N, C-alpha and C positions, 0 to 999 in steps of 0.2 A: 574721656569719650564716655557718653552714657549708655549704660544696658541696653542690648537690642530686646524689646519686644519679643513675643513667645510668637511665631509665625503660624499661621493656620495653611496644613499639607493639603496636596493634591492627593486623597483618600480614595476609598472605590464611591463614596458617596457623588464626590466631584465627578467622580468619572461616570457614574449614572447617569447625571446629570444632563453632561456634556452628549451621551449617547441619544438620551430622550430629545435633545435640542438640534441631532443630525439626522432623525429620522425621516424628513423631508427630501434628504438627499437619497433615499433607497427606498425605492428604485432610482436611479441618477446615470449619469455620467462624469467618467474621470477626465476632464480637458488638461491637467497638465500635473506634472510632477517638478518639485524644487527641493534641492538639498542647502540651504543657506547656509549651514555650518557644518560643524563634525559632529554634531549629535541631533540633528532634527529632519523632518522631513515637511514638506509642505504640498497639500494634495489640492486642486482645485478641483469642487465638483460642483458639477452644475443640474440644476432640476428648476428650469424656468428661471435661475438666475445663477451667477456663479459667487460662490463662496471659496474661503481659503481654509483648509482644518491644519493646524500644525501639532504634530505629534513629535515631540523630545523627548530622548533616551538621556536627558543629560542627568550626571549623576548627581546634583543637585537642586534642577528644576524640571523633575520629569513628568509631565502633563501632558495632556492635550486639551485642546478647545478651538473654536473658529478664530479668525485674528482679522484686525478690518480691511487689511491691507496687502496687496500680493508681495512678498519681499525678493529681494532681487538674487539670484544665485550667482555662483561663478562661470567666468566663461567657458570654462573647461570642466563639468560635472563630475564629481567625486565617482568611482566604481559603482558604490550603492546605488546611487542615483540613476546612472544609466542602464544597471539591469533592470531597476524597477521602470525605466522608461521602455526596456526594451519587452516587458513582458503586458503591461498594464495600459500603456498610452490606447486612451479611446475606449476602453473597457468600459463594460456596464457594471454600476455598483449594485450589487445584488441584496447585500445587508450591512449593516452596520452595529455592532451588538459588544454588548460584555460579556464575559467569561462566569457566570453566577454571580456574586457580588466582590471578584477579586478585582484588581488593579490590574486586569488584562483585558484590550482592544482587540477586536477581530473585526476588520474589513473586509468582506466577501465580493470579490470582483469575476464578472465571466468575460472571456475574449475568444474568439474564432479558433484558439489553440487549445481551450483548456479554462478550468478554473481555477482559482488563486484565493489565499488570503494573506490580509497583511497582518500579521499577531506583533502586538505592542505591549511589551510586559514591563507598566511600571513601577517599577522596583528600586528607587535611589541608585546606589553605583551597580545595582545588578538589571539597571534597566536595560532592554534591548529592542529592537523592531527587526522582525525577520518573514523573509517572504515565504509561504508554504504554498507548494504544488496540491493538485487536485488529488493524488497520491499521498499528501501527509509529508511530502519530504522537503526538508532545507534547500531552497533555491539560490537563497542570498540572505546575508545579516549584515546591518552595522556594524555588531560584532561579533567578529569570529572567537570560541571559545575553546580550547583544548583539553583532552580530557586531563590531561596534567594540570589545568585551573581549575578544571571544576567535575563534579560526579555526574554530571548533566552537560555535555559539551554540546557546542552547537556548531557543528560542520555542514559543508555542502553534501546534499545527496544523502542525508542522512534524515531517518525521520525525527520530527520536531516533535520533541517532549515538554509538555506543562510543567512550571515548578512541582516540585514535589511535595504539595502543600498538605497537611493532614486535613481530611476529611470533616468537616466541620457542619452544624446546621445553617441556614441561614438566618441573617438576623431580621428578618421579614417573620422568623418562626416565633422569636423571643418573648417570655414573659417577662413582666415590667421586676419579679422577685428572683430573676435569673444572673447568673453572671453573663454581661456581654461579652467579656474577654473569649468568650467561648465559641463564640458566632463569627460565621462570615460574614465581612464587611463592617466589622467594628474596628474602628482606630482610635486612641488616645484621646484626639481630638472630639470628635462625638460622644465619646464618653464623657470628656468635661461638660461639653453642652447641655447632654441630658442630665447630667448632677446641677449642672445650673439653672435648671426650672425646667427645658425642653422634655412635653410628654414623648416617651418611648414610641406610644400609639401612634402619634402624630407625625413623628418622623417612619414609620413604618408605613403610614397611609401615603404620607408625598414619595417614598421611594417606589411602591408598588403600585402606584395609578400609571403612570407618574406624573406628580404634581409638584414642581419646584419653585421655590422664589431665591432670585438672587441678590445675595447682602455682601456688604464689605467692612470689614475694621479697617481705617485709615495706619496705615504701617504695619498691619498682621496680615494682612490679605482678605480671600473670599470663600464663601461658602453657599450652597445651593437653599441649607435650611435658614429659618429664622434664627437671630442671633442678639436678639436684645435682651436674653436673659443673662449672654453671657456679659456683654458689654454695650451699654445705650450710647454708644458713639457708632453704632454700625448702622450703614445706611443704604437703604434700597439701591438694585441698578439694574438696568433694562434686560440681561441678559446674563448666565452666568460664565458665556464665555469672556461678554463684553467686564466684566467684573474681574473676571482672571486674567486677562489679557492684561488689562490695569495695574493689577496688582502684581503681575509677576516681572512687567517694566520697570517697577519702583524697587521691586525685592533685587532684581540683577543689579539694578543700577547702584543700589544700597549695599549690594555685597560687593560690586566693584569697589565702592568708597571704603566700605570697612579693610577692605585687602590692602589697599592703597595705603590706607591709614598705618596700619599693623605695620606694614615692611618700612613706612617712614620713619615711624615713631619707634621703632626699635632700633632704626641706626640713630637718630637725632638724642634717643635716650643715651645711648654709648658715648657720644661725645660729650652731652652733656656731664654725664658724670666725670670723665675727663677733666672738663673745665672746675667742678668741685672739688677734684683732687686738687689741683693746680694751686685752686684757690687756697686751700687750706694749708701747701705748703710756702705760698707767698705768703700769706698773712702770719703762718710760724716767723719766716725770714725778718718780715716788718717787726715782728715783737723782738726777734732777737736784736734787729740794728737798736731798735727804741731802749734797749738793756745796755748798749754798746757801754754808757757811763757808769754803770755798776759794773761793766766788766774791768775798766780803768781803773776804777777805783779798788778793788779788789786785787788788781796786781799792784797797784801802787803798795797797799797794806802789807801783801807778801814781804815784797822790798824791805817793808819799813820793819816788820818782823820776823825778816830772816833770823835773826840771829837767834831767837827762839824754836825757830823748828828743826827737829831732831831728823834724822834719816829715817826714813819710812813712815813717816807721820801723814796720814790722813787726812786732817782737818787741822786749821788753824784758828783759835780762839781771838779776838781781836776787836780795835774799836775805831768805830769809824769817823769820818771828821766833824761829825755832830756828838758824837760820844755814847753811838748806842754799841752795845756788844753785839758783833756779829760772828758768825761761824763761818769760814771760807773751807771748802773740800779742796784738796790737794789731790795730786796723781804721787802716791809714794814713790813710784819709779823715777820722778824728776827731780831735780833740786828746786831749792826756791825760786833760783832767778828762771830757770825753765819754766815753772808753774805760773811766775808773773809775763812772762814772753809769751806764754801761751795765751794768757788772756790778752794782753796788748793787740796780739795779734788779732785774735777776735774780734776786738772792739775796733781796731784798724778796719777789717775785713767787711764787718756789718756798716759801719758808717759808709765807707766807700759804697757798697751795695743799695743801700737804702733810696736813693733816687731811681734807680734801676728797676730795683724791684718793685718800689710803689707805682711807678708807672706801668712796669709789666701786670702789677695786679689791676690795676684801672682799665690797661686795655682788656683783661680776661674778662672783668666783669662783666665789660660793656658787650663783649661776645657772647658772656652766659646769659644776658638778660635779652640779649637778641635771639637767644635760643630759644628759651624759656616762651618769648613770645610766638616762637616759630611755632612751638609744641602745643601751644594753647590754642592757635589758631588751626592745627590740623588736627585736633580732637574736637572742636566744633564745628567743623567744614561738613557743610550737607552737600557738596558736588564734588564730582572728580576734576574740575577746572580749578576751583580754591586749591585742594592740593598739589596740581601740577603748578599753582605761581609758587605753593612755598616750597616745592620742589625745586623749581629754578633759583629760586632765592639761596635755599639752602648749597647748592651745586656752585653759585655764586663766591661764598663765604666757606667754601673747601670743607663744608660738614659731612658732605657726603664720601663715603671710599667706594671706588669704580673697581670692580674685582676683574681681572682679564681671565680668562676662561682658555684652557689650553688646549689644542687643535685638537691633540689624542689623549683618550684617557690616562693611556699608559705613561706618556711622558711625565716625570718629575720636576719641579721647579728645580730652578739655578744648576742643572743636568746634574742633581744627585749630591751639590754639596752643601754642608751643615749651616744653612742659612737661614738667619731668622727674620719676620718681618713685624714691624711695629708702626702705630701712627702716631703722629707728633701731636699736640695741642689743636692743630689747626687745619689737622687731615693730612700732611704731608706724609710720603711712605717715611719709614726709616728700617733701614737692614742691617746685619751686621752677621759676620762670621765666628761660629762660635769654636775653631781650630785655628792654626797657621794657615793650613791648606785651603782652608773658605775664606779667610782675612784675604788670601794672593786674588781670591776669586771673585770676592765682591769690588777690591779696589781697580785689579785690573783686567776686570772683562763685562762686569757690571755698572758701574762708575762710568757717567759721563764726566766730560771736562767741566762744566760749569755746576755739578753736585758740591755739596759739602763735603769734605772728608774730616774724621775727627779720630782723636787717640790720647791716650794720658800721656804726658811729657815725661819722658824717662822712663818709664815703665812698659812692660809686656800689657797691650790690651786688645781689644777687641777693636778690629777696624771698623769703624762707623758711617755709614751713607746715607746722608739726608738728602733725598732724592729733588732736585728741584721741580722736575717734570715741565719743562720750559719758561715757567717763573725767573724772573730775574735773580740771581744770587741774593742782591741786596737788599732785595724786597722780603727776604725772609725774617719772620720777627722773632724777637729773642727770645718768647718763649720755646718756639721749636726749635731752635739753636742749642739753649739751654737743657732740653729733652735730651737731644740727641749725645751733649756731652754727658748728659748720667748716665743714656746708656752706654757709653763707652766707659766711664769711672765705674759703675756698675757689672762691667766686667772685664776685671784687673785687680791685679792684687790689694790695690788701694778701695777698695768695695768696702771697708769696715772703716775708712778716714774720714776726715773733714777736711774743705779747701782744698778740693783735688782739683792740682793745674790741668785742664784740657786743651790740647793745640787743635786750631783749627784752621784748615784752609781750604781751596778748591781743587778737586781732583786732580787738573791740569799741572799743578803745582807738586804731584805728589809722584815717587818715581821708583821703582825696583831696581836696584843695580843687578848687574850682570854675573850670573851666577850666586847669587845670594840665597841664603836659607828662606824657605817658607814663611811668609808672613814679615819679612825684612821692608822694610820702606823708608824713603829718606825725602824730605820734603822741607819747603820754603815758605816765605811770605806767611807765614803763619802769625794768627794771634791765638789770645788764650785768654778761655772761659774758667773761673773758679767756681766748684761744683761741692754740693754736700749731700754724697750717696745715702 
């Protein structure tokens, strides 16, 4: 995923240009008020022609500008919109102004019942829209702010207080050698534009007249001053509102895409990591199987040289069938025959597993490659539709884990029992108990009849459930079955062993004898998987 370009902000100069554009509607008439979403208000202003002024206090996209079409609002207007309609409908627009060079927009209205000011503070996550009456008291606000949340609360019937900014001289008074950060109206973007070659005097002249030009840089945004010194791809636009509307439509879409990418990539990268781990383990198993002949030869040589092995020996110096001298490691706690049998058993097990492990490796490699292709397509996606198509594919391949949200915050999962959840290589939920009581719970209360149940043969171990979630049990892949078997082996006294036998059967063939101790279960129709923890 390519890095995002540095975006052009909606700063004080942008607001100044929009206010200049809006002067033809003051005086004018307010004909309609729409609240299209939780953050925005649209005012239909009329002065010979009707235009639509969008004001939004969105924490990421706060701005004000005219839009080309009247948006649709909900059938039942939100409370803030209803109050605005109650007090302002069919009112006269007396002024549209900017407070100094701050990012504060003020629109004055006169009605038969009194005067009102709609105050909009366009300040990132602190943005807000407030209706203030003629006495300076807040009538309503898009966001209420309590005294616990801020030193400057926004509450009904309390006086409106402007943001507590430090008093600064206007940018229009700055000299070329001054530090522009100390002036009202400066922004980091305007600073970079002046550093790139735009004259401070020209910027001041355009702001004070006002005499703005709308320009846009594809992928970055729009600004009411010439941008050619900063980026030679800048293009002129008909008006600042046209430029801003186009820029923010693109920006909101890109933000939607990036968020969807991040969410989906996080999930798929976790699955890809699991596939890589599985492939490493299977590759090692295949290599072990290929080394089976060597294990067989070492076993035979141990038997052939057993007369030379003394109790406690840790190695044997011998000659192989080609006359080469080799050193064979021994377990000093075992007899020569037991050391040989250990190698024969490993050789037999490795040979027996080679075909299954190879097939499993090939299946996971194919899934890994599909997964990597999906990740590449997400990273290169340019529309939400492309990401949705990959998401559908990911769901089909069980790469996504769907979280079940509890209906009550205070509810503990599994009624407070010590139960752990994992995901198998293909995305099936695997659960197990960490003590006898929780083993009883997962087996007898959680597992369904067609879920797979796992337990180390002849040993105490966790009861492990592979939840088939509506899938036919026989369609569960070998990788998922072995994963669940490994969980059982790793939660048993055999966790440091090798070639551990794990029985598995459908939960409907498992029962708890009446009056038996917690964690005891009997089962039938089992099969066995051998795993190496």
